[in-house]
DRENBASE-310772 format. One record per residue (C-alpha): z, x, y; residue number from 1. Coordinates in Angstrom, 2 decimals, decimal comma, always signed. Layout:
% DRENBASE-310772
        pz        px        py     n
         Z         X         Y   NUM
...
% end
This chain:
% DRENBASE-310772
        pz        px        py     n
    -18,45    +51,66   +199,77     1
    -16,06    +54,73   +200,90     2
    -12,76    +55,19   +201,90     3
    -12,89    +55,07   +205,60     4
    -14,88    +51,35   +205,73     5
    -12,89    +50,33   +202,88     6
     -9,66    +51,25   +204,80     7
    -11,08    +50,28   +208,28     8
    -11,62    +46,56   +206,89     9
     -8,23    +46,70   +205,20    10
     -6,59    +47,05   +208,81    11
     -8,99    +44,45   +210,68    12
     -7,69    +42,02   +207,77    13
     -4,02    +42,71   +208,65    14
     -5,25    +41,95   +212,10    15
     -6,82    +39,13   +211,09    16
     -4,01    +37,58   +209,19    17
     -1,49    +37,98   +211,81    18
     -3,70    +36,75   +214,79    19
     -4,04    +34,05   +212,04    20
     -0,87    +33,10   +211,81    21
     -0,20    +32,76   +215,43    22
     -3,11    +30,95   +216,20    23
     -3,21    +28,17   +213,48    24
     +0,33    +28,04   +211,90    25
     +2,57    +28,22   +214,35    26
     +5,48    +25,08   +214,10    27
     +5,25    +27,10   +210,44    28
     +8,94    +28,89   +209,09    29
     +8,86    +32,23   +208,09    30
     +9,57    +31,01   +204,84    31
     +6,52    +28,82   +204,71    32
     +4,35    +32,07   +205,93    33
     +5,70    +34,25   +204,16    34
     +5,29    +31,54   +200,77    35
     +1,50    +31,63   +201,81    36
     +1,05    +35,46   +202,72    37
     +2,89    +36,35   +199,06    38
     +2,48    +33,24   +196,81    39
     -0,73    +31,69   +197,90    40
     -2,49    +34,95   +198,45    41
     -1,25    +36,54   +194,77    42
     -3,00    +33,28   +193,20    43
     -6,12    +34,09   +194,99    44
     -5,23    +38,24   +193,56    45
     -4,80    +37,09   +190,17    46
     -8,10    +37,46   +188,05    47
     -8,11    +40,76   +189,39    48
     -4,84    +41,48   +187,51    49
     -5,74    +39,79   +184,68    50
     -8,61    +41,83   +184,33    51
     -7,60    +45,18   +183,70    52
     -5,28    +46,36   +180,85    53
     -1,70    +46,48   +181,20    54
     +0,11    +49,75   +180,44    55
     +3,67    +50,38   +178,91    56
     +5,94    +50,89   +181,82    57
     +9,62    +52,46   +181,23    58
    +13,44    +51,23   +182,37    59
    +12,28    +53,78   +185,65    60
     +9,11    +51,49   +186,55    61
    +11,29    +48,30   +186,90    62
    +14,26    +49,83   +187,94    63
    +11,78    +50,76   +191,73    64
    +10,72    +46,86   +191,73    65
    +13,79    +45,32   +190,79    66
    +14,65    +46,99   +194,34    67
    +11,67    +46,98   +196,35    68
    +11,41    +43,18   +195,87    69
    +13,96    +42,12   +198,07    70
    +13,01    +44,41   +200,62    71
     +9,61    +43,16   +200,35    72
    +10,87    +39,70   +201,12    73
    +13,32    +40,12   +203,73    74
    +10,41    +42,27   +206,26    75
     +8,02    +39,47   +205,24    76
    +10,25    +37,26   +206,41    77
    +11,69    +38,87   +209,90    78
     +7,39    +40,43   +210,03    79
     +6,42    +36,58   +210,47    80
     +9,31    +35,46   +213,05    81
     +8,37    +38,32   +215,17    82
     +4,35    +38,05   +215,49    83
     +5,29    +33,66   +215,04    84
     +7,53    +33,70   +218,88    85
     +6,49    +36,94   +220,19    86
     +3,58    +38,50   +222,04    87
     +1,42    +40,76   +219,97    88
     +0,81    +43,32   +222,27    89
     +5,08    +43,97   +222,50    90
     +5,71    +43,48   +218,82    91
     +2,64    +44,78   +215,86    92
     +2,84    +48,36   +217,71    93
     +6,20    +48,96   +216,83    94
     +5,31    +49,13   +213,17    95
     +3,65    +52,35   +214,36    96
     +7,84    +53,57   +213,64    97
     +7,36    +53,20   +210,08    98
     +6,16    +57,04   +209,36    99
     +8,37    +58,12   +211,61   100
    +11,27    +56,80   +209,80   101
     +9,72    +57,51   +206,57   102
    +10,34    +61,30   +207,61   103
    +13,60    +59,97   +206,81   104
    +13,58    +57,75   +203,84   105
    +10,85    +60,24   +202,26   106
    +13,14    +63,22   +202,26   107
    +15,97    +60,94   +200,88   108
    +14,27    +59,53   +198,33   109
    +10,70    +61,29   +197,41   110
    +11,90    +65,36   +198,48   111
     +9,51    +64,94   +201,15   112
     +9,63    +67,21   +204,54   113
     +7,72    +66,57   +207,65   114
     +5,86    +69,53   +209,11   115
     +6,08    +70,64   +213,06   116
     +2,70    +68,57   +213,67   117
     +4,27    +65,51   +212,07   118
     +7,21    +66,42   +214,66   119
     +4,88    +65,99   +217,31   120
     +3,52    +63,08   +215,81   121
     +6,98    +61,74   +216,40   122
     +6,72    +62,60   +219,97   123
     +3,56    +60,48   +220,77   124
     +4,88    +57,34   +218,92   125
     +8,15    +57,20   +221,38   126
     +6,27    +57,91   +224,44   127
     +3,69    +54,92   +222,89   128
     +6,89    +52,48   +222,75   129
     +7,99    +53,53   +225,95   130
     +4,66    +52,85   +227,77   131
     +4,63    +48,79   +226,50   132
     +7,94    +48,57   +228,87   133
     +7,35    +50,76   +231,36   134
     +7,56    +47,80   +233,69   135
    +11,19    +48,40   +233,52   136
    +11,09    +51,22   +235,19   137
    +11,31    +51,91   +238,35   138
     +9,19    +54,25   +240,52   139
    +10,62    +56,71   +242,36   140
    +13,86    +56,52   +239,92   141
    +14,52    +59,44   +237,62   142
    +17,09    +57,46   +236,16   143
    +15,22    +54,60   +235,24   144
    +12,95    +56,33   +233,37   145
    +14,78    +55,95   +229,94   146
    +14,66    +51,45   +230,43   147
    +11,67    +50,83   +228,39   148
    +13,38    +52,21   +225,57   149
    +16,49    +50,70   +226,79   150
    +14,29    +47,43   +226,75   151
    +13,36    +48,04   +223,14   152
    +16,74    +47,10   +222,04   153
    +17,49    +44,31   +224,36   154
    +13,64    +42,23   +223,55   155
    +13,84    +40,63   +220,31   156
    +11,02    +41,01   +219,53   157
    +10,77    +44,35   +219,27   158
    +14,09    +44,58   +218,13   159
    +13,29    +42,81   +214,69   160
     +9,43    +44,49   +214,49   161
    +11,71    +47,87   +214,89   162
    +13,32    +46,34   +211,63   163
    +10,58    +45,59   +209,70   164
     +9,24    +49,21   +210,34   165
    +12,49    +50,65   +209,41   166
    +12,51    +48,30   +205,88   167
     +8,80    +49,12   +205,58   168
     +9,51    +52,55   +205,67   169
    +11,95    +51,68   +201,96   170
     +9,23    +49,70   +200,76   171
     +6,09    +52,10   +200,92   172
     +8,32    +55,21   +199,64   173
     +9,56    +53,29   +196,65   174
     +6,62    +52,05   +196,35   175
     +5,19    +55,18   +195,56   176
     +7,59    +55,79   +193,25   177
     +6,53    +52,53   +191,57   178
     +3,09    +53,97   +191,35   179
     +3,80    +57,09   +189,41   180
     +3,65    +54,86   +186,24   181
     +1,25    +51,90   +187,07   182
     -2,15    +52,76   +188,60   183
     -2,70    +51,24   +192,38   184
     -5,42    +49,26   +191,45   185
     -3,83    +47,57   +189,50   186
     -0,11    +47,85   +190,94   187
     -1,57    +46,19   +193,95   188
     -2,33    +42,44   +192,11   189
     +0,77    +42,80   +190,24   190
     +3,26    +43,72   +192,68   191
     +2,02    +40,70   +194,90   192
     +1,75    +38,22   +191,93   193
     +5,57    +39,25   +191,54   194
     +6,86    +38,92   +195,63   195
     +4,75    +35,34   +194,76   196
     +6,30    +34,09   +191,82   197
     +9,58    +35,49   +193,37   198
     +9,28    +33,68   +196,91   199
     +8,09    +30,95   +194,83   200
    +11,12    +30,54   +192,67   201
    +13,30    +30,78   +195,59   202
    +11,83    +28,43   +198,46   203
    +10,85    +26,59   +196,17   204
    +14,65    +25,90   +194,31   205
    +16,17    +25,90   +197,58   206
    +13,82    +23,66   +199,97   207
    +11,47    +21,01   +197,48   208
     +9,42    +19,81   +199,65   209
     +8,72    +22,96   +201,44   210
     +5,67    +23,63   +198,52   211
     +4,70    +19,88   +199,92   212
     +4,75    +21,22   +204,00   213
     +2,77    +24,35   +203,45   214
     -0,06    +21,88   +203,13   215
     +0,03    +20,04   +206,28   216
     -2,88    +22,18   +207,27   217
     -4,64    +23,26   +204,28   218
     -7,59    +25,24   +205,58   219
     -5,81    +27,42   +207,48   220
     -3,22    +27,98   +205,18   221
     -6,02    +28,95   +202,84   222
     -8,02    +31,26   +205,31   223
     -4,88    +33,14   +206,37   224
     -3,97    +33,31   +202,96   225
     -7,12    +34,59   +201,60   226
     -7,56    +37,44   +204,50   227
     -3,97    +38,68   +203,90   228
     -5,51    +38,82   +199,74   229
     -8,59    +40,48   +201,39   230
     -6,00    +42,99   +203,08   231
     -4,43    +43,67   +199,94   232
     -7,21    +44,51   +197,58   233
     -9,05    +46,77   +200,05   234
     -5,80    +48,56   +200,46   235
     -5,33    +49,38   +196,99   236
     -9,36    +50,35   +196,46   237
     -9,03    +52,87   +199,60   238
     -5,99    +54,24   +198,00   239
     -7,56    +55,31   +195,04   240
    -10,15    +57,01   +196,65   241
     -8,72    +59,26   +198,75   242
     -5,00    +60,66   +199,92   243
     -2,32    +58,10   +201,01   244
     -1,14    +60,40   +204,58   245
     -5,38    +59,47   +205,34   246
     -5,83    +56,09   +204,05   247
     -2,20    +54,90   +205,84   248
     -3,32    +56,70   +208,70   249
     -6,08    +55,44   +209,39   250
     -5,02    +51,68   +208,49   251
     -2,63    +51,64   +211,38   252
     -5,22    +51,11   +213,67   253
     -4,67    +47,48   +212,88   254
     -2,22    +48,67   +215,82   255
     -5,20    +48,40   +217,99   256
     -6,87    +45,13   +216,23   257
     -4,18    +42,84   +216,89   258
     -3,38    +44,37   +221,17   259
     -7,59    +43,16   +220,89   260
     -6,78    +39,63   +219,38   261
     -3,23    +39,12   +221,61   262
     -5,57    +39,89   +224,97   263
     -9,13    +38,06   +224,16   264
     -7,29    +34,91   +222,30   265
     -3,81    +34,80   +223,49   266
     -4,44    +35,85   +226,82   267
     -1,63    +38,79   +226,90   268
     -1,81    +40,58   +229,91   269
     -2,03    +44,16   +230,45   270
     -4,79    +44,84   +227,88   271
     -5,77    +48,47   +229,46   272
     -1,67    +49,72   +229,38   273
     -1,04    +48,34   +226,03   274
     -4,01    +49,54   +224,30   275
     -3,45    +53,15   +225,68   276
     -0,23    +52,94   +224,84   277
     -0,89    +52,03   +221,10   278
     -3,70    +54,75   +220,76   279
     -0,82    +57,02   +221,28   280
     +1,02    +55,81   +218,91   281
     -1,81    +55,44   +216,43   282
     -2,23    +58,89   +216,98   283
     +0,72    +60,17   +216,53   284
     +0,97    +58,19   +213,19   285
     -2,20    +60,27   +212,36   286
     -0,34    +63,09   +213,26   287
     +2,59    +62,58   +211,10   288
     +0,22    +61,31   +208,26   289
     -2,66    +63,96   +207,88   290
% end
């Protein structure tokens, strides 16, 4: 299978895991959801990691990993709270701000710089964010045109997902730094295995009953973990076949899948406006990434 269908499958799996979390795991805490996505999913991916030769790793690799783990876990906890408690159509699209923030984090950590085309992509992302909250603008009053952007700061779900987007801008850039020392097809299962081990140790130690409570809906837990594991596996297989920029740009179609899930299964209103706004944001991501 080529990189494009693999990446589309990856995007669909990510949106499906989010929708499954919202539909089947209501009442689960953010820590429980993080355990499902990191610990349970990593156990499912363990055979992939074990089947591959393990390279000698320099201290620099472990430096990246030590810095990555707390950021990744924090981002996942906030991510789970946002999609659990707020509409998918008004939270998931803000993940499109990740490449906007990467303009800064990539320049600071890896010396990467944005092009004029990339700046145009940033403007499209901001325009999409404005359209998602256009109901806050008053027709005929030019002073109200800034209200949709200000609304982002006042809506807790959107604000939380913006923070997640920033954290992911750090982890994506730092992950690229770590992959200088390990092949991408091994890095995914290995890295998520570490995440699973850390979350299992920390949350299991702080709240031992949590390891039992997460199994109160076993079929839902296993389904969401399996779908999330599929996302991780297809992500890194696709990444091996094509440049990172192309793969990440296509993967952001998960935002559109998420908006469709929100309308079809959770009866979230404003599909047309939200879908158009999401498409603008994805177009901006493509301009930034390609």
